C-alpha positions in Angstrom: -1.2 -12.9 -4.2 -1.5 -14.4 -7.7 0.2 -12.6 -10.7 -2.3 -13.6 -13.2 -1.9 -10.9 -15.8 1.2 -9.8 -18.0 1.4 -5.8 -17.9 1.5 -5.6 -21.2 -1.7 -8.1 -22.2 -4.3 -5.6 -21.6 -6.5 -4.1 -19.2 -7.4 -6.3 -16.3 -11.2 -6.8 -15.7 -12.6 -5.1 -12.9 -9.3 -3.6 -11.6 -10.1 -0.8 -9.3 -8.2 2.6 -9.8 -5.4 3.0 -7.0 -7.1 6.2 -5.9 -10.8 4.5 -5.6 -9.0 1.8 -3.8 -7.5 3.7 -1.2 -11.0 5.2 -0.9 -12.6 2.2 0.1 -9.8 1.4 2.6 -10.5 4.6 4.3 -14.1 3.3 4.9 -12.6 0.5 6.9 -10.3 2.6 8.7 -7.1 1.1 7.1 -4.1 3.6 7.3 -3.0 4.9 3.8 -0.3 7.4 2.7 -1.9 11.2 1.8 -2.0 11.2 -1.8 -4.0 12.6 -4.8 -4.5 12.1 -8.2 -2.6 14.3 -11.0 -3.5 14.5 -14.8 -0.5 16.8 -15.5 2.8 17.7 -14.1 1.5 21.2 -12.7 -1.2 19.4 -10.9 1.5 16.8 -9.5 3.7 19.5 -8.4 0.9 21.0 -6.9 0.1 17.7 -4.9 3.5 17.0 -3.7 3.7 20.7 -2.2 0.7 20.1 -0.5 1.3 16.6 0.7 5.0 17.0 1.4 8.6 15.6 0.2 9.9 13.2 -0.6 7.1 12.1 -2.6 6.3 9.1 -4.7 4.9 9.1 -8.1 2.8 6.2 -9.4 1.0 5.6 -12.7 -2.8 5.1 -12.3 -3.9 2.9 -15.4 -6.1 -0.5 -15.9 -3.3 -2.1 -17.8 -0.6 -1.4 -15.1 -1.8 -3.9 -12.4 1.9 -4.5 -11.3 3.1 -0.6 -11.8 7.0 -1.4 -10.9 6.8 -3.8 -14.0 6.1 -1.2 -16.4 8.4 1.5 -14.9 5.5 3.2 -13.6 6.9 4.0 -9.7 9.2 6.6 -8.9 10.2 6.9 -5.2 12.1 9.7 -3.3 11.2 12.6 -5.4 12.3 15.4 -3.5 11.6 18.8 -4.9 9.0 20.5 -7.2 11.3 20.4 -10.4 12.0 16.9 -10.0 8.4 16.3 -9.6 8.2 17.9 -13.2 10.7 16.1 -14.8 9.9 12.5 -13.0 6.3 12.7 -14.1 7.1 13.0 -17.7 9.8 10.4 -17.6 7.4 7.8 -15.7 4.6 8.4 -18.5 7.3 8.0 -21.2 8.7 4.5 -19.7 5.2 3.2 -19.2 3.9 4.0 -22.6 7.0 2.4 -24.3 6.5 -0.5 -22.2 2.6 -0.8 -22.9 2.2 0.7 -26.2 -1.6 2.3 -26.7 -1.8 2.1 -22.6 -4.9 4.2 -20.8 -3.5 6.1 -18.5 -6.0 7.7 -16.1 -3.5 10.1 -14.3 -0.6 9.7 -11.7 -0.9 9.1 -8.1 1.2 11.6 -5.7 1.6 10.4 -2.5 3.8 11.0 0.6 6.9 8.9 0.8 6.6 6.6 4.3 9.5 6.2 6.5 11.3 2.7 6.7 9.7 0.1 8.6 9.1 -3.6 8.4 7.3 -4.9 5.3 4.6 -6.8 5.4 1.7 -8.2 3.0 -2.0 -8.2 3.6 -4.3 -9.9 0.6 -7.8 -11.2 0.3 -9.2 -13.8 -2.2 -12.5 -15.7 -2.7 -11.8 -19.1 -2.4 -14.6 -21.4 -4.4 -15.3 -23.7 -1.5 -14.3 -21.6 1.9 -15.5 -18.2 0.5 -13.6 -15.1 1.4 -10.1 -15.8 2.9 -7.7 -13.1 4.5 -3.9 -13.6 4.3 -0.9 -12.2 6.1 2.9 -12.4 6.0 6.0 -10.6 6.0 7.0 -8.9 2.6 10.2 -8.8 0.7 11.7 -12.1 0.8 9.8 -13.7 3.3 6.8 -13.4 0.7 8.6 -14.3 -2.4 11.0 -16.9 -1.4 9.7 -18.4 1.8 6.0 -18.1 1.2 5.8 -17.6 5.0 2.2 -16.7 4.9 -0.8 -17.4 7.2 -4.7 -17.4 6.1 -7.8 -17.1 8.1 -11.8 -17.4 6.7 -13.4 -14.0 6.8 -14.7 -12.6 9.0 -12.2 -12.9 11.5 -12.0 -11.4 15.4 -8.9 -10.1 16.7 -8.2 -13.1 18.4 -8.2 -15.1 15.0 -5.8 -12.2 13.8 -3.4 -12.8 16.7 -3.3 -16.6 15.7 -2.6 -15.4 12.1 0.2 -13.4 13.2 1.5 -16.2 15.7 1.6 -18.6 12.8 4.4 -17.4 10.6 7.6 -18.4 10.8 8.8 -14.7 11.0 6.8 -14.3 14.0 9.6 -13.3 16.3 10.6 -10.4 13.9 7.6 -8.7 14.9 8.5 -8.8 18.6 11.9 -7.1 17.9 14.9 -8.8 17.2 18.8 -7.9 16.7 18.2 -3.9 18.0 14.8 -3.9 16.0 12.2 -2.5 17.9 8.9 -4.3 18.1 6.1 -3.7 16.0 2.5 -2.3 17.1 0.8 -5.8 17.0 -2.4 -4.0 18.1 -2.4 -2.4 14.6 -1.4 -5.4 12.8 -4.7 -7.2 14.4 -7.1 -4.6 13.6 -5.7 -4.1 10.2 -6.4 -8.2 9.3 -10.0 -7.6 11.2 -10.6 -4.7 8.9 -9.5 -6.3 5.7 -11.7 -9.5 6.5 -14.7 -7.4 7.1 -14.0 -5.7 3.8 -13.9 -9.2 1.9 -16.9 -10.3 3.6 -18.8 -7.3 3.4 -18.0 -6.8 -0.6 -18.8 -10.0 -2.2 -17.9 -8.2 -5.7 -14.4 -7.9 -4.7 -12.2 -11.3 -6.0 -9.0 -10.0 -5.3 -7.1 -7.6 -2.9 -3.3 -6.9 -2.3 -2.0 -4.8 0.2 1.8 -4.9 -0.7 3.9 -3.7 1.2 2.2 -2.8 4.3 4.8 -0.7 6.4 4.9 -1.9 10.1 6.2 0.7 12.6 6.7 0.6 16.7 3.4 2.8 16.6 1.1 1.9 13.7 1.4 0.8 10.4 0.6 2.2 6.7 -0.6 0.5 3.4 1.7 1.7 0.8 -0.2 0.1 -2.2 -3.5 -1.2 -2.8 -4.6 -3.4 -5.5 -8.1 -4.7 -5.5 -9.8 -6.7 -8.4 -13.8 -7.0 -8.9 -15.4 -10.0 -10.0 -16.4 -9.8 -13.7 
């Protein structure tokens, strides 16, 4: 979706902290990796050991809407010692990138296995109201802009049409040795996001990017929700 704020420009009005955004998704049955919020390196280690390795560390701050832009994401953290080290390094990087940043903690999550990346979003159009978006992630989203839209709320038949509309649809069916993806799970996700957008008029913008698609099921690996001012 739109990247409207420079990471160093200050907090985004209405940005929901990622742990809270994950909680909203859970109420709509949207799968998200096991996670917890740590406010110290010791808490991060405890969470990682409970959740399992490899782990992901992500800064939680209203001034870090796009966490990778400020060095606020660490992947493939493989041990308790590495969690301790990377926790402090992550905070140091972010504080250099955004002086005076308000850091609420570090989200610790189980790292998901490889799959096919997709992006799912929601916006409120001034004319049509809540709209849900679907497309493949990576280069498909950033360069080709291969996405489709539907007016929320949608049903599974509408979700199926959205899936078929994208140019990369064939990849979802399995090509060049890649297995087909769970289209039933994708349709349910789009329906759930559309209902969330229709039910929650206070939400101005929603990004699930990436969503990892598997032969069985899927996982939303990052959630960004912005409320109306």
